[in-house]
DOKOLNU-725426 format. One record per atom (N, C-alpha, C, CB): residue number from 1; residue in three letters; atom name; x, y, z. Coordinates in Angstrom, 2 decimals. Glycine has a CB too. Layout:
[NUM,ala,CA,[X,Y,Z]]
...
//
This chain:
[1,met,N,[30.80,-16.63,-24.93]]
[1,met,CA,[29.78,-16.69,-23.83]]
[1,met,C,[29.06,-15.31,-23.74]]
[1,met,CB,[30.49,-17.05,-22.40]]
[2,ala,N,[27.74,-15.43,-23.60]]
[2,ala,CA,[26.86,-14.19,-23.39]]
[2,ala,C,[27.09,-13.53,-22.12]]
[2,ala,CB,[25.39,-14.53,-23.46]]
[3,glu,N,[27.10,-12.23,-22.06]]
[3,glu,CA,[27.16,-11.45,-20.85]]
[3,glu,C,[26.10,-11.76,-19.82]]
[3,glu,CB,[27.07,-10.05,-21.19]]
[4,asp,N,[26.33,-11.96,-18.60]]
[4,asp,CA,[25.43,-12.17,-17.49]]
[4,asp,C,[24.99,-10.76,-16.95]]
[4,asp,CB,[26.13,-13.05,-16.35]]
[5,tyr,N,[24.01,-10.11,-17.71]]
[5,tyr,CA,[23.65,-8.82,-17.22]]
[5,tyr,C,[22.91,-8.66,-15.95]]
[5,tyr,CB,[22.94,-8.24,-18.15]]
[6,tyr,N,[22.48,-9.77,-15.40]]
[6,tyr,CA,[21.65,-9.75,-14.13]]
[6,tyr,C,[22.70,-9.53,-13.02]]
[6,tyr,CB,[20.76,-11.16,-13.90]]
[7,ser,N,[23.92,-9.92,-13.18]]
[7,ser,CA,[24.87,-9.69,-12.15]]
[7,ser,C,[26.02,-8.60,-12.56]]
[7,ser,CB,[25.51,-11.07,-11.81]]
[8,ala,N,[25.90,-8.09,-13.77]]
[8,ala,CA,[26.88,-7.18,-14.29]]
[8,ala,C,[26.75,-5.79,-13.69]]
[8,ala,CB,[26.78,-7.11,-15.78]]
[9,thr,N,[27.77,-4.99,-13.73]]
[9,thr,CA,[27.74,-3.59,-13.16]]
[9,thr,C,[26.68,-2.95,-13.88]]
[9,thr,CB,[29.10,-2.77,-13.30]]
[10,pro,N,[26.19,-1.79,-13.30]]
[10,pro,CA,[25.36,-0.89,-14.10]]
[10,pro,C,[25.81,-0.44,-15.35]]
[10,pro,CB,[25.08,0.19,-13.43]]
[11,asp,N,[27.14,-0.12,-15.37]]
[11,asp,CA,[27.69,0.37,-16.61]]
[11,asp,C,[27.67,-0.56,-17.72]]
[11,asp,CB,[29.00,0.77,-16.42]]
[12,val,N,[27.96,-1.83,-17.50]]
[12,val,CA,[27.89,-2.96,-18.43]]
[12,val,C,[26.56,-3.14,-18.90]]
[12,val,CB,[28.35,-4.21,-17.82]]
[13,val,N,[25.48,-3.13,-18.05]]
[13,val,CA,[24.11,-3.19,-18.41]]
[13,val,C,[23.77,-2.09,-19.28]]
[13,val,CB,[23.26,-3.20,-17.26]]
[14,ala,N,[24.06,-0.86,-18.93]]
[14,ala,CA,[23.77,0.31,-19.63]]
[14,ala,C,[24.34,0.17,-21.13]]
[14,ala,CB,[24.38,1.53,-18.85]]
[15,arg,N,[25.56,-0.20,-21.26]]
[15,arg,CA,[26.12,-0.37,-22.55]]
[15,arg,C,[25.32,-1.34,-23.43]]
[15,arg,CB,[27.52,-0.83,-22.40]]
[16,gly,N,[24.99,-2.47,-22.76]]
[16,gly,CA,[24.23,-3.47,-23.56]]
[16,gly,C,[22.84,-2.95,-23.97]]
[16,gly,CB,[24.07,-4.80,-22.75]]
[17,val,N,[22.14,-2.19,-23.04]]
[17,val,CA,[20.94,-1.53,-23.31]]
[17,val,C,[21.01,-0.66,-24.54]]
[17,val,CB,[20.57,-0.75,-22.16]]
[18,ile,N,[22.02,0.21,-24.53]]
[18,ile,CA,[22.29,1.19,-25.62]]
[18,ile,C,[22.55,0.39,-26.91]]
[18,ile,CB,[23.54,2.15,-25.27]]
[19,arg,N,[23.32,-0.63,-26.83]]
[19,arg,CA,[23.60,-1.43,-28.20]]
[19,arg,C,[22.24,-2.02,-28.55]]
[19,arg,CB,[24.80,-2.70,-28.07]]
[20,tyr,N,[21.53,-2.50,-27.61]]
[20,tyr,CA,[20.19,-3.09,-28.15]]
[20,tyr,C,[19.30,-1.92,-28.81]]
[20,tyr,CB,[19.32,-3.81,-26.89]]
[21,trp,N,[19.19,-0.82,-28.12]]
[21,trp,CA,[18.35,0.22,-28.66]]
[21,trp,C,[18.89,0.73,-30.04]]
[21,trp,CB,[18.26,1.38,-27.63]]
[22,thr,N,[20.27,0.66,-30.27]]
[22,thr,CA,[20.84,1.04,-31.53]]
[22,thr,C,[20.64,-0.01,-32.56]]
[22,thr,CB,[22.28,1.34,-31.37]]
[23,ser,N,[20.95,-1.19,-32.31]]
[23,ser,CA,[20.89,-2.26,-33.31]]
[23,ser,C,[19.75,-3.25,-33.34]]
[23,ser,CB,[22.04,-2.99,-33.19]]
[24,arg,N,[19.05,-3.30,-32.31]]
[24,arg,CA,[17.86,-4.22,-32.17]]
[24,arg,C,[18.41,-5.61,-32.29]]
[24,arg,CB,[16.72,-3.95,-33.28]]
[25,arg,N,[19.57,-5.90,-31.99]]
[25,arg,CA,[20.12,-7.30,-31.98]]
[25,arg,C,[19.60,-8.05,-30.86]]
[25,arg,CB,[21.63,-7.33,-31.93]]
[26,asp,N,[19.01,-9.22,-31.23]]
[26,asp,CA,[18.38,-10.15,-30.14]]
[26,asp,C,[19.37,-10.55,-29.14]]
[26,asp,CB,[17.78,-11.46,-30.76]]
[27,asp,N,[20.64,-10.76,-29.40]]
[27,asp,CA,[21.70,-11.12,-28.48]]
[27,asp,C,[21.98,-10.06,-27.40]]
[27,asp,CB,[22.95,-11.37,-29.26]]
[28,glu,N,[21.43,-8.83,-27.58]]
[28,glu,CA,[21.62,-7.81,-26.63]]
[28,glu,C,[20.46,-7.50,-25.81]]
[28,glu,CB,[22.03,-6.67,-27.27]]
[29,phe,N,[19.34,-8.34,-26.05]]
[29,phe,CA,[18.13,-8.07,-25.40]]
[29,phe,C,[18.22,-8.50,-23.94]]
[29,phe,CB,[17.00,-8.76,-26.11]]
[30,asp,N,[19.12,-9.37,-23.52]]
[30,asp,CA,[19.34,-9.85,-22.09]]
[30,asp,C,[19.62,-8.55,-21.31]]
[30,asp,CB,[20.61,-10.97,-21.94]]
[31,ala,N,[20.41,-7.55,-21.72]]
[31,ala,CA,[20.60,-6.28,-21.12]]
[31,ala,C,[19.33,-5.56,-20.76]]
[31,ala,CB,[21.38,-5.46,-21.98]]
[32,val,N,[18.51,-5.44,-21.83]]
[32,val,CA,[17.21,-4.83,-21.59]]
[32,val,C,[16.39,-5.58,-20.56]]
[32,val,CB,[16.45,-4.73,-22.87]]
[33,asp,N,[16.27,-6.86,-20.72]]
[33,asp,CA,[15.65,-7.65,-19.79]]
[33,asp,C,[16.07,-7.50,-18.33]]
[33,asp,CB,[15.82,-8.93,-20.18]]
[34,ala,N,[17.38,-7.37,-18.12]]
[34,ala,CA,[17.90,-7.26,-16.76]]
[34,ala,C,[17.55,-5.87,-16.21]]
[34,ala,CB,[19.47,-7.50,-16.73]]
[35,phe,N,[17.64,-4.94,-17.21]]
[35,phe,CA,[17.17,-3.44,-16.79]]
[35,phe,C,[15.69,-3.45,-16.43]]
[35,phe,CB,[17.39,-2.32,-18.05]]
[36,leu,N,[14.85,-4.10,-17.16]]
[36,leu,CA,[13.45,-4.05,-16.90]]
[36,leu,C,[13.18,-4.75,-15.48]]
[36,leu,CB,[12.65,-4.76,-18.09]]
[37,ala,N,[13.80,-5.94,-15.22]]
[37,ala,CA,[13.69,-6.70,-14.06]]
[37,ala,C,[14.06,-5.77,-12.86]]
[37,ala,CB,[14.60,-7.97,-14.16]]
[38,ser,N,[15.09,-5.03,-12.96]]
[38,ser,CA,[15.59,-4.08,-11.82]]
[38,ser,C,[14.54,-3.13,-11.55]]
[38,ser,CB,[16.91,-3.28,-12.18]]
[39,gln,N,[13.86,-2.65,-12.56]]
[39,gln,CA,[12.90,-1.64,-12.34]]
[39,gln,C,[11.69,-2.11,-11.37]]
[39,gln,CB,[12.38,-1.21,-13.71]]
[40,glu,N,[11.43,-3.35,-11.50]]
[40,glu,CA,[10.39,-4.00,-10.68]]
[40,glu,C,[10.73,-4.31,-9.21]]
[40,glu,CB,[10.04,-5.25,-11.34]]
[41,ser,N,[12.01,-4.79,-9.02]]
[41,ser,CA,[12.43,-5.22,-7.78]]
[41,ser,C,[13.63,-4.53,-7.10]]
[41,ser,CB,[12.70,-6.52,-7.91]]
[42,glu,N,[14.42,-3.86,-7.89]]
[42,glu,CA,[15.65,-3.26,-7.33]]
[42,glu,C,[15.69,-1.87,-7.88]]
[42,glu,CB,[16.98,-4.08,-7.70]]
[43,pro,N,[14.98,-0.99,-7.20]]
[43,pro,CA,[15.03,0.42,-7.78]]
[43,pro,C,[16.37,1.15,-7.74]]
[43,pro,CB,[14.06,1.27,-7.05]]
[44,gln,N,[17.11,0.92,-6.82]]
[44,gln,CA,[18.52,1.46,-6.79]]
[44,gln,C,[19.33,1.09,-7.96]]
[44,gln,CB,[19.24,1.00,-5.57]]
[45,arg,N,[19.31,-0.23,-8.18]]
[45,arg,CA,[19.99,-0.69,-9.34]]
[45,arg,C,[19.48,-0.18,-10.77]]
[45,arg,CB,[19.95,-2.13,-9.30]]
[46,ala,N,[18.11,-0.07,-10.81]]
[46,ala,CA,[17.58,0.47,-11.90]]
[46,ala,C,[18.04,1.99,-12.20]]
[46,ala,CB,[16.17,0.34,-11.74]]
[47,trp,N,[17.98,2.62,-11.13]]
[47,trp,CA,[18.44,4.02,-11.01]]
[47,trp,C,[19.89,4.24,-11.53]]
[47,trp,CB,[18.35,4.45,-9.55]]
[48,asp,N,[20.86,3.38,-10.96]]
[48,asp,CA,[22.17,3.49,-11.33]]
[48,asp,C,[22.42,3.05,-12.83]]
[48,asp,CB,[22.96,2.69,-10.38]]
[49,ile,N,[21.56,2.13,-13.27]]
[49,ile,CA,[21.69,1.88,-14.71]]
[49,ile,C,[21.16,3.00,-15.56]]
[49,ile,CB,[20.98,0.61,-15.08]]
[50,ala,N,[20.06,3.58,-15.19]]
[50,ala,CA,[19.58,4.79,-15.83]]
[50,ala,C,[20.58,5.89,-15.90]]
[50,ala,CB,[18.41,5.27,-15.14]]
[51,leu,N,[21.25,6.21,-14.77]]
[51,leu,CA,[22.20,7.25,-14.78]]
[51,leu,C,[23.47,6.88,-15.56]]
[51,leu,CB,[22.53,7.62,-13.39]]
[52,ala,N,[23.72,5.57,-15.64]]
[52,ala,CA,[24.94,5.26,-16.44]]
[52,ala,C,[24.50,5.41,-18.10]]
[52,ala,CB,[25.50,3.62,-16.01]]
[53,ile,N,[23.33,5.04,-18.30]]
[53,ile,CA,[22.66,5.28,-19.80]]
[53,ile,C,[22.86,6.71,-20.11]]
[53,ile,CB,[20.97,4.93,-19.89]]
[54,ile,N,[22.49,7.61,-19.24]]
[54,ile,CA,[22.58,8.98,-19.42]]
[54,ile,C,[23.98,9.53,-19.62]]
[54,ile,CB,[21.97,9.59,-18.31]]
[55,gln,N,[24.90,9.00,-18.85]]
[55,gln,CA,[26.33,9.38,-19.03]]
[55,gln,C,[26.91,8.91,-20.34]]
[55,gln,CB,[27.18,8.83,-17.91]]
[56,leu,N,[26.37,7.70,-20.89]]
[56,leu,CA,[26.93,7.14,-22.07]]
[56,leu,C,[26.40,7.66,-23.27]]
[56,leu,CB,[26.80,5.79,-22.08]]
[57,thr,N,[25.19,8.32,-23.31]]
[57,thr,CA,[24.47,8.61,-24.62]]
[57,thr,C,[23.83,10.04,-24.58]]
[57,thr,CB,[23.33,7.50,-24.91]]
[58,asp,N,[23.96,10.77,-25.65]]
[58,asp,CA,[23.23,11.96,-25.65]]
[58,asp,C,[22.23,11.88,-26.76]]
[58,asp,CB,[24.13,13.15,-25.78]]
[59,asp,N,[21.97,10.74,-27.36]]
[59,asp,CA,[20.89,10.37,-28.38]]
[59,asp,C,[19.58,10.70,-27.80]]
[59,asp,CB,[20.92,8.84,-28.77]]
[60,pro,N,[18.85,11.71,-28.39]]
[60,pro,CA,[17.53,12.02,-27.92]]
[60,pro,C,[16.43,10.93,-27.89]]
[60,pro,CB,[17.06,13.07,-28.71]]
[61,asp,N,[16.71,10.01,-28.79]]
[61,asp,CA,[15.76,8.83,-28.78]]
[61,asp,C,[16.07,7.93,-27.68]]
[61,asp,CB,[15.81,8.03,-30.08]]
[62,his,N,[17.33,7.79,-27.31]]
[62,his,CA,[17.70,6.98,-26.19]]
[62,his,C,[17.28,7.61,-24.78]]
[62,his,CB,[19.21,6.75,-26.25]]
[63,leu,N,[17.34,8.92,-24.78]]
[63,leu,CA,[16.80,9.60,-23.59]]
[63,leu,C,[15.41,9.57,-23.44]]
[63,leu,CB,[17.16,10.90,-23.56]]
[64,gly,N,[14.69,9.64,-24.50]]
[64,gly,CA,[13.16,9.55,-24.60]]
[64,gly,C,[12.70,8.12,-24.14]]
[64,gly,CB,[12.65,9.85,-26.17]]
[65,gln,N,[13.49,7.12,-24.69]]
[65,gln,CA,[13.04,5.75,-24.23]]
[65,gln,C,[13.35,5.62,-22.65]]
[65,gln,CB,[13.85,4.55,-25.10]]
[66,leu,N,[14.37,6.20,-22.11]]
[66,leu,CA,[14.68,6.19,-20.82]]
[66,leu,C,[13.49,6.76,-19.95]]
[66,leu,CB,[15.95,6.92,-20.66]]
[67,gly,N,[13.17,7.99,-20.40]]
[67,gly,CA,[11.98,8.71,-19.68]]
[67,gly,C,[10.73,8.02,-19.73]]
[67,gly,CB,[11.72,10.05,-20.25]]
[68,ala,N,[10.37,7.52,-20.91]]
[68,ala,CA,[9.04,6.81,-21.14]]
[68,ala,C,[9.04,5.43,-20.54]]
[68,ala,CB,[8.71,6.68,-22.66]]
[69,gly,N,[10.31,4.92,-20.39]]
[69,gly,CA,[10.45,3.56,-19.76]]
[69,gly,C,[10.74,3.51,-18.37]]
[69,gly,CB,[11.45,2.82,-20.39]]
[70,ala,N,[12.02,3.56,-18.08]]
[70,ala,CA,[12.58,3.37,-16.78]]
[70,ala,C,[12.13,4.37,-15.73]]
[70,ala,CB,[14.01,3.41,-16.89]]
[71,ile,N,[12.32,5.68,-16.14]]
[71,ile,CA,[11.87,6.71,-15.22]]
[71,ile,C,[10.39,6.69,-14.88]]
[71,ile,CB,[12.20,8.02,-15.79]]
[72,glu,N,[9.64,6.52,-15.97]]
[72,glu,CA,[8.18,6.48,-15.64]]
[72,glu,C,[7.77,5.20,-14.75]]
[72,glu,CB,[7.34,6.47,-17.02]]
[73,thr,N,[8.52,4.03,-15.04]]
[73,thr,CA,[8.27,2.98,-14.27]]
[73,thr,C,[8.59,3.06,-12.82]]
[73,thr,CB,[8.86,1.99,-14.80]]
[74,leu,N,[9.76,3.70,-12.64]]
[74,leu,CA,[10.14,3.97,-11.18]]
[74,leu,C,[9.15,4.81,-10.49]]
[74,leu,CB,[11.50,4.65,-11.06]]
[75,leu,N,[8.66,5.94,-11.27]]
[75,leu,CA,[7.70,6.71,-10.63]]
[75,leu,C,[6.33,6.02,-10.37]]
[75,leu,CB,[7.51,7.88,-11.41]]
[76,his,N,[5.86,5.08,-11.17]]
[76,his,CA,[4.74,4.34,-10.86]]
[76,his,C,[4.96,3.31,-9.86]]
[76,his,CB,[4.22,3.78,-12.00]]
[77,arg,N,[6.05,2.63,-9.85]]
[77,arg,CA,[6.27,1.47,-8.92]]
[77,arg,C,[6.76,1.98,-7.52]]
[77,arg,CB,[7.35,0.46,-9.55]]
[78,trp,N,[7.69,2.94,-7.52]]
[78,trp,CA,[8.33,3.40,-6.32]]
[78,trp,C,[8.31,4.98,-6.33]]
[78,trp,CB,[9.79,2.83,-6.22]]
[79,pro,N,[7.00,5.53,-6.17]]
[79,pro,CA,[6.83,7.00,-6.40]]
[79,pro,C,[7.63,7.95,-5.52]]
[79,pro,CB,[5.42,7.35,-6.24]]
[80,glu,N,[7.61,7.74,-4.16]]
[80,glu,CA,[8.34,8.55,-3.37]]
[80,glu,C,[9.84,8.39,-3.37]]
[80,glu,CB,[7.87,8.41,-2.13]]
[81,trp,N,[10.23,7.20,-3.52]]
[81,trp,CA,[11.56,6.98,-3.79]]
[81,trp,C,[12.18,7.57,-4.96]]
[81,trp,CB,[11.72,5.72,-3.86]]
[82,ala,N,[11.41,7.45,-6.12]]
[82,ala,CA,[11.92,7.97,-7.42]]
[82,ala,C,[11.89,9.51,-7.38]]
[82,ala,CB,[11.04,7.44,-8.65]]
[83,leu,N,[10.81,10.08,-6.74]]
[83,leu,CA,[10.75,11.53,-6.65]]
[83,leu,C,[11.96,12.12,-5.79]]
[83,leu,CB,[9.37,11.94,-6.02]]
[84,ser,N,[12.25,11.35,-4.79]]
[84,ser,CA,[13.26,11.90,-3.92]]
[84,ser,C,[14.66,11.84,-4.76]]
[84,ser,CB,[13.32,11.04,-2.48]]
[85,arg,N,[14.87,10.92,-5.51]]
[85,arg,CA,[16.20,10.85,-6.37]]
[85,arg,C,[16.06,11.98,-7.42]]
[85,arg,CB,[16.43,9.32,-7.14]]
[86,leu,N,[14.93,12.12,-8.02]]
[86,leu,CA,[14.78,13.09,-9.02]]
[86,leu,C,[15.04,14.61,-8.55]]
[86,leu,CB,[13.39,12.94,-9.57]]
[87,arg,N,[14.54,14.77,-7.44]]
[87,arg,CA,[14.61,16.11,-6.72]]
[87,arg,C,[16.07,16.51,-6.59]]
[87,arg,CB,[13.93,16.04,-5.26]]
[88,val,N,[16.94,15.54,-6.26]]
[88,val,CA,[18.33,15.77,-5.98]]
[88,val,C,[19.11,15.89,-7.45]]
[88,val,CB,[18.92,14.51,-5.02]]
[89,glu,N,[18.73,15.06,-8.32]]
[89,glu,CA,[19.61,14.83,-9.47]]
[89,glu,C,[19.22,15.71,-10.63]]
[89,glu,CB,[19.57,13.35,-9.89]]
[90,val,N,[17.98,16.07,-10.80]]
[90,val,CA,[17.50,16.79,-12.02]]
[90,val,C,[18.08,18.28,-11.98]]
[90,val,CB,[15.84,16.80,-12.07]]
[91,pro,N,[18.19,18.96,-10.89]]
[91,pro,CA,[18.85,20.31,-10.98]]
[91,pro,C,[20.27,20.34,-11.44]]
[91,pro,CB,[18.82,20.96,-9.67]]
[92,val,N,[21.04,19.21,-11.40]]
[92,val,CA,[22.37,19.12,-11.70]]
[92,val,C,[22.68,18.22,-12.92]]
[92,val,CB,[23.07,18.67,-10.53]]
[93,asn,N,[21.58,17.76,-13.56]]
[93,asn,CA,[21.79,16.66,-14.60]]
[93,asn,C,[20.83,17.03,-15.75]]
[93,asn,CB,[21.45,15.11,-14.01]]
[94,ser,N,[21.20,17.84,-16.68]]
[94,ser,CA,[20.41,18.32,-17.67]]
[94,ser,C,[19.84,17.14,-18.59]]
[94,ser,CB,[21.21,19.33,-18.44]]
[95,arg,N,[20.69,16.22,-18.83]]
[95,arg,CA,[20.29,14.97,-19.60]]
[95,arg,C,[19.03,14.19,-18.95]]
[95,arg,CB,[21.56,13.97,-19.66]]
[96,leu,N,[19.24,14.21,-17.61]]
[96,leu,CA,[18.22,13.47,-16.85]]
[96,leu,C,[16.87,14.36,-16.94]]
[96,leu,CB,[18.73,13.22,-15.27]]
[97,ala,N,[16.95,15.66,-16.89]]
[97,ala,CA,[15.86,16.54,-16.94]]
[97,ala,C,[15.19,16.37,-18.36]]
[97,ala,CB,[16.33,18.01,-16.64]]
[98,glu,N,[16.05,16.19,-19.42]]
[98,glu,CA,[15.50,15.95,-20.65]]
[98,glu,C,[14.71,14.67,-20.74]]
[98,glu,CB,[16.52,15.98,-21.60]]
[99,thr,N,[15.03,13.69,-20.01]]
[99,thr,CA,[14.30,12.38,-20.16]]
[99,thr,C,[12.80,12.61,-19.54]]
[99,thr,CB,[15.15,11.10,-19.35]]
[100,leu,N,[12.72,13.67,-18.79]]
[100,leu,CA,[11.29,13.85,-18.20]]
[100,leu,C,[10.25,14.26,-19.15]]
[100,leu,CB,[11.29,14.88,-17.12]]
[101,thr,N,[10.70,14.70,-20.35]]
[101,thr,CA,[9.76,15.16,-21.25]]
[101,thr,C,[8.88,14.01,-21.93]]
[101,thr,CB,[10.47,15.94,-22.26]]
[102,asp,N,[9.34,12.74,-21.71]]
[102,asp,CA,[8.65,11.65,-22.19]]
[102,asp,C,[7.95,10.85,-21.14]]
[102,asp,CB,[9.52,10.85,-22.92]]
[103,val,N,[7.96,11.28,-19.86]]
[103,val,CA,[7.24,10.65,-18.82]]
[103,val,C,[5.76,11.08,-18.95]]
[103,val,CB,[7.85,11.00,-17.43]]
[104,arg,N,[4.85,10.03,-18.78]]
[104,arg,CA,[3.45,10.17,-18.84]]
[104,arg,C,[2.85,9.74,-17.53]]
[104,arg,CB,[2.90,9.39,-19.96]]
[105,leu,N,[2.19,10.57,-16.89]]
[105,leu,CA,[1.48,10.25,-15.65]]
[105,leu,C,[0.01,10.78,-15.76]]
[105,leu,CB,[2.23,10.89,-14.40]]
[106,asp,N,[-0.87,10.20,-15.05]]
[106,asp,CA,[-2.28,10.61,-14.93]]
[106,asp,C,[-2.51,11.25,-13.58]]
[106,asp,CB,[-3.24,9.39,-15.13]]
[107,arg,N,[-3.49,12.15,-13.41]]
[107,arg,CA,[-3.75,12.71,-12.21]]
[107,arg,C,[-3.94,11.68,-10.97]]
[107,arg,CB,[-4.91,13.54,-12.41]]
[108,asp,N,[-4.28,10.54,-11.41]]
[108,asp,CA,[-4.56,9.54,-10.19]]
[108,asp,C,[-3.28,8.87,-9.78]]
[108,asp,CB,[-5.64,8.36,-10.57]]
[109,asp,N,[-2.17,9.11,-10.51]]
[109,asp,CA,[-0.94,8.42,-10.22]]
[109,asp,C,[-0.37,9.06,-8.84]]
[109,asp,CB,[0.12,8.58,-11.50]]
[110,val,N,[0.16,8.24,-7.93]]
[110,val,CA,[0.59,8.73,-6.70]]
[110,val,C,[1.77,9.90,-6.91]]
[110,val,CB,[1.09,7.48,-5.83]]
[111,ala,N,[2.50,9.67,-7.91]]
[111,ala,CA,[3.66,10.61,-8.08]]
[111,ala,C,[3.32,11.86,-8.84]]
[111,ala,CB,[4.81,9.91,-8.79]]
[112,phe,N,[2.03,11.92,-9.29]]
[112,phe,CA,[1.59,13.14,-10.16]]
[112,phe,C,[1.97,14.50,-9.63]]
[112,phe,CB,[0.05,13.14,-10.33]]
[113,asp,N,[1.51,14.83,-8.34]]
[113,asp,CA,[1.58,16.25,-7.90]]
[113,asp,C,[3.16,16.44,-7.58]]
[113,asp,CB,[0.55,16.57,-6.50]]
[114,gly,N,[3.83,15.45,-7.04]]
[114,gly,CA,[5.27,15.69,-6.89]]
[114,gly,C,[6.06,15.81,-8.16]]
[114,gly,CB,[5.85,14.62,-6.12]]
[115,phe,N,[5.64,15.11,-9.20]]
[115,phe,CA,[6.24,15.18,-10.45]]
[115,phe,C,[6.01,16.60,-11.08]]
[115,phe,CB,[5.70,14.07,-11.33]]
[116,val,N,[4.83,17.13,-11.01]]
[116,val,CA,[4.47,18.35,-11.62]]
[116,val,C,[5.16,19.38,-10.84]]
[116,val,CB,[2.98,18.57,-11.70]]
[117,asp,N,[5.28,19.39,-9.52]]
[117,asp,CA,[6.12,20.27,-8.78]]
[117,asp,C,[7.52,20.21,-9.06]]
[117,asp,CB,[5.96,20.06,-7.45]]
[118,leu,N,[8.06,19.05,-9.31]]
[118,leu,CA,[9.50,18.97,-9.69]]
[118,leu,C,[9.73,19.57,-10.96]]
[118,leu,CB,[9.99,17.58,-9.74]]
[119,val,N,[8.89,19.41,-12.00]]
[119,val,CA,[9.08,19.98,-13.31]]
[119,val,C,[9.01,21.58,-13.21]]
[119,val,CB,[7.97,19.40,-14.30]]
[120,arg,N,[7.99,22.07,-12.44]]
[120,arg,CA,[7.94,23.46,-12.36]]
[120,arg,C,[9.07,24.13,-11.64]]
[120,arg,CB,[6.74,23.81,-11.77]]
[121,thr,N,[9.47,23.51,-10.54]]
[121,thr,CA,[10.53,23.97,-9.72]]
[121,thr,C,[11.78,24.07,-10.58]]
[121,thr,CB,[10.74,23.06,-8.51]]
[122,asn,N,[12.01,23.23,-11.40]]
[122,asn,CA,[13.26,23.06,-12.19]]
[122,asn,C,[13.16,23.99,-13.52]]
[122,asn,CB,[13.46,21.45,-12.58]]
[123,gly,N,[11.97,24.73,-13.72]]
[123,gly,CA,[11.86,25.57,-14.80]]
[123,gly,C,[11.65,24.84,-16.18]]
[123,gly,CB,[13.04,26.39,-14.81]]
[124,leu,N,[11.13,23.53,-15.98]]
[124,leu,CA,[10.86,22.81,-17.19]]
[124,leu,C,[9.45,23.12,-17.72]]
[124,leu,CB,[11.03,21.31,-16.95]]
[125,ser,N,[9.28,22.94,-18.92]]
[125,ser,CA,[7.89,23.33,-19.51]]
[125,ser,C,[6.90,22.13,-19.36]]
[125,ser,CB,[8.01,23.73,-21.12]]
[126,leu,N,[5.80,22.42,-18.82]]
[126,leu,CA,[4.73,21.50,-18.71]]
[126,leu,C,[4.11,21.30,-19.91]]
[126,leu,CB,[3.80,21.87,-17.79]]
[127,gly,N,[4.32,22.29,-21.04]]
[127,gly,CA,[3.66,22.19,-22.25]]
[127,gly,C,[3.89,20.86,-23.14]]
[127,gly,CB,[4.05,23.35,-22.97]]
[128,arg,N,[5.14,20.26,-22.72]]
[128,arg,CA,[5.55,19.01,-23.21]]
[128,arg,C,[4.96,17.83,-22.70]]
[128,arg,CB,[6.81,18.89,-23.05]]
[129,tyr,N,[4.13,18.02,-21.56]]
[129,tyr,CA,[3.50,16.95,-20.80]]
[129,tyr,C,[2.02,16.95,-21.11]]
[129,tyr,CB,[3.75,17.11,-19.27]]
[130,ile,N,[1.63,16.99,-22.34]]
[130,ile,CA,[0.19,17.10,-22.64]]
[130,ile,C,[-0.69,16.02,-22.05]]
[130,ile,CB,[0.01,17.11,-24.08]]
[131,ser,N,[-0.33,14.82,-22.01]]
[131,ser,CA,[-1.06,13.75,-21.43]]
[131,ser,C,[-0.92,13.81,-19.79]]
[131,ser,CB,[-0.52,12.36,-22.04]]
[132,leu,N,[-0.09,14.57,-19.43]]
[132,leu,CA,[0.20,14.65,-17.84]]
[132,leu,C,[-0.79,15.58,-17.11]]
[132,leu,CB,[1.73,15.23,-17.53]]
[133,val,N,[-1.10,16.64,-17.77]]
[133,val,CA,[-1.94,17.65,-17.13]]
[133,val,C,[-3.30,17.78,-17.77]]
[133,val,CB,[-1.25,18.98,-17.16]]
[134,ala,N,[-4.33,17.59,-17.12]]
[134,ala,CA,[-5.74,17.85,-17.66]]
[134,ala,C,[-5.88,19.24,-17.92]]
[134,ala,CB,[-6.85,17.40,-16.71]]
[135,asp,N,[-6.95,19.48,-18.60]]
[135,asp,CA,[-7.40,21.02,-18.85]]
[135,asp,C,[-7.57,21.62,-17.64]]
[135,asp,CB,[-8.73,21.22,-19.62]]
[136,glu,N,[-6.74,22.68,-17.19]]
[136,glu,CA,[-6.70,23.33,-15.98]]
[136,glu,C,[-7.74,24.46,-16.01]]
[136,glu,CB,[-5.30,23.83,-15.70]]
[137,thr,N,[-8.56,24.66,-17.06]]
[137,thr,CA,[-9.48,25.69,-17.10]]
[137,thr,C,[-10.76,25.30,-16.68]]
[137,thr,CB,[-9.55,26.23,-18.34]]
[138,ser,N,[-11.00,23.97,-16.53]]
[138,ser,CA,[-12.30,23.35,-16.19]]
[138,ser,C,[-12.36,23.17,-14.69]]
[138,ser,CB,[-12.49,21.97,-16.92]]
//
């Protein structure tokens, strides 16, 4: 019987997501689907799954997918909520900080200024956020 990822613990969902990212097996896509659904309606659950993924993998591709996916979605959908969590967790979680290199925001995104401040405050390079920052010389 297939795992019910919609009611599973964040750790179980995280393991399923990692298995899908690694193997691309269709039978693991339900974990990804449950993770995506949580990003739209249950930010705390999505956050808990994201942190579980970070604990379970140090694969740079997985961390990049997490930044460009869940972290970016949380910043778009729940900007103040996501920024408040990132401000607490990034200084003590280097792998979470690493995921931020793949987040893309535009100047008109609500989270833009707070995100740029977060990156700078934590000594991360904005040079890796090329689509994030417009030409500041103009």
